[in-house]
C-alpha positions as CSV (number, residue, x, y, z in Angstrom):
1,M,-31.4,-91.9,99.7
2,S,-33.4,-92.7,102.8
3,S,-33.2,-90.7,106.0
4,T,-31.5,-93.6,107.7
5,Q,-28.8,-93.8,105.0
6,C,-28.3,-90.0,105.1
7,D,-28.0,-90.1,108.9
8,A,-25.4,-92.9,108.7
9,Q,-23.4,-91.0,106.1
10,V,-23.4,-87.8,108.3
11,Q,-22.3,-89.9,111.3
12,A,-19.4,-91.4,109.3
13,Q,-18.3,-88.0,108.1
14,D,-18.5,-86.6,111.7
15,S,-16.4,-89.6,113.0
16,D,-13.8,-89.0,110.3
17,T,-13.7,-85.3,111.0
18,S,-13.4,-86.0,114.7
19,R,-10.5,-88.5,114.2
20,R,-8.6,-85.9,112.0
21,A,-9.2,-83.2,114.6
22,Q,-7.7,-85.5,117.3
23,W,-4.6,-86.0,115.2
24,A,-4.4,-82.3,114.3
25,A,-4.4,-81.5,118.0
26,I,-1.2,-83.4,118.3
27,S,0.5,-81.9,115.2
28,K,-0.1,-80.7,111.7
29,H,2.1,-83.6,110.4
30,Q,-0.2,-86.1,112.2
31,A,-3.2,-84.5,110.6
32,E,-1.6,-84.6,107.1
33,L,-0.6,-88.2,107.6
34,S,-4.2,-89.1,108.5
35,D,-5.4,-87.4,105.4
36,I,-2.9,-89.3,103.2
37,W,-3.8,-92.6,105.0
38,G,-7.5,-92.1,104.3
39,K,-6.9,-91.5,100.6
40,L,-4.7,-94.5,99.9
41,E,-6.4,-97.1,97.6
42,H,-6.8,-100.6,99.0
43,H,-6.8,-104.0,97.3
44,P,-10.4,-104.8,96.4
45,S,-10.4,-107.7,98.8
46,F,-9.1,-105.6,101.7
47,N,-6.6,-108.4,102.4
48,G,-3.6,-106.2,101.8
49,V,-1.3,-104.2,104.0
50,F,0.2,-100.8,104.3
51,S,4.0,-100.7,104.2
52,L,6.6,-98.0,104.7
53,G,9.7,-98.7,102.7
54,K,13.1,-97.6,103.6
55,D,12.9,-95.4,100.5
56,G,10.3,-93.3,102.3
57,I,7.4,-94.5,100.2
58,L,4.1,-95.5,102.0
59,R,2.6,-98.3,99.9
60,S,-0.7,-100.1,99.9
61,L,0.0,-103.7,99.0
62,G,-2.3,-106.5,97.9
63,P,-2.2,-110.0,99.4
64,D,0.3,-111.0,96.7
65,R,2.4,-107.9,97.6
66,D,1.7,-106.0,94.4
67,V,1.5,-102.2,94.8
68,H,-2.0,-100.7,94.6
69,D,-1.1,-97.2,95.6
70,A,1.9,-95.3,96.8
71,V,2.7,-92.0,98.3
72,P,6.1,-90.4,99.0
73,L,6.5,-89.2,102.6
74,S,8.7,-86.2,103.7
75,P,11.0,-86.7,106.7
76,H,8.3,-85.0,108.9
77,L,5.6,-87.5,107.7
78,I,7.9,-90.5,108.2
79,K,8.5,-89.3,111.7
80,A,4.8,-88.9,112.3
81,L,4.1,-92.4,111.1
82,L,6.9,-93.9,113.2
83,D,5.5,-92.0,116.2
84,R,2.3,-94.1,115.8
85,L,4.2,-97.4,116.1
86,P,6.0,-99.0,119.0
87,F,9.5,-97.6,119.4
88,R,12.2,-99.6,117.6
89,P,15.7,-98.1,117.8
90,Q,16.5,-99.6,114.4
91,N,13.8,-97.4,112.8
92,E,15.7,-94.3,114.0
93,I,18.7,-95.6,112.1
94,D,16.9,-96.9,109.0
95,F,14.9,-93.8,108.4
96,R,17.4,-91.1,109.4
97,G,17.7,-88.7,106.4
98,V,15.2,-90.5,104.2
99,D,12.9,-88.4,102.1
100,G,10.5,-90.3,99.9
101,R,10.0,-87.2,97.7
102,N,13.4,-87.9,96.3
103,T,12.5,-91.5,95.2
104,P,11.9,-91.8,91.5
105,K,8.2,-92.3,90.7
106,E,8.9,-95.6,88.8
107,Q,10.2,-97.0,92.1
108,W,7.0,-96.1,93.9
109,Y,5.1,-98.9,92.1
110,H,8.0,-101.2,91.2
111,P,10.2,-101.3,94.3
112,D,13.3,-103.5,94.4
113,K,11.8,-106.6,96.0
114,E,15.2,-108.2,96.5
115,G,15.6,-105.9,99.5
116,W,12.3,-107.0,101.0
117,D,12.7,-109.1,104.1
118,K,10.7,-112.0,105.6
119,E,8.2,-109.5,107.1
120,T,7.1,-108.4,103.6
121,T,7.2,-111.8,101.9
122,G,5.2,-113.7,104.4
123,G,7.4,-114.2,107.5
124,D,6.2,-114.0,111.1
125,E,2.9,-112.1,110.6
126,E,2.6,-111.3,114.3
127,E,6.0,-109.6,114.4
128,A,5.6,-108.0,111.0
129,A,2.1,-106.6,111.1
130,L,0.8,-103.8,113.3
131,P,-2.7,-102.4,113.5
132,A,-3.1,-99.4,111.2
133,P,-3.6,-96.1,113.0
134,D,-6.8,-95.3,111.0
135,H,-8.2,-98.8,110.5
136,V,-9.9,-99.3,107.2
137,G,-11.4,-102.7,106.2
138,P,-11.1,-106.0,107.9
139,R,-7.3,-106.4,107.4
140,S,-5.4,-103.2,107.2
141,W,-1.9,-103.2,108.6
142,V,1.3,-101.3,108.6
143,E,4.4,-103.3,107.8
144,R,7.9,-102.2,108.5
145,D,11.1,-102.0,106.6
146,I,10.2,-103.5,103.2
147,S,12.8,-102.2,100.8
148,G,16.5,-101.8,101.1
């Protein structure tokens, strides 16, 4: 590895550490969410989205909405994620009492798509997609309310 490559790698690690430290200064749940976010696998094309289902599962979806990775979120982590998004009163209703850790693992990767709304299946992209808090790749987004 050349000196330039090594320097670039160190700078990337420093930037990652700095970003985690900023979230950690806000709360331990924000820091934990940043760590989870950074470990989620993406579709190889990076043309996918991140999606928080009403079942409390944070999913990484490919362009065809197949699940590439999934992580259950506790109520504290769901709140931390919602705190990063513009306030929507409906989210307070939809996610009250939701604990992704109680969702069966089979459902993580095979959610009930009948409950998915137009935002997940290709509706108004401007309304559905929000910039990811820790942007990774050319098209990483958070989608809202995908499963019923």
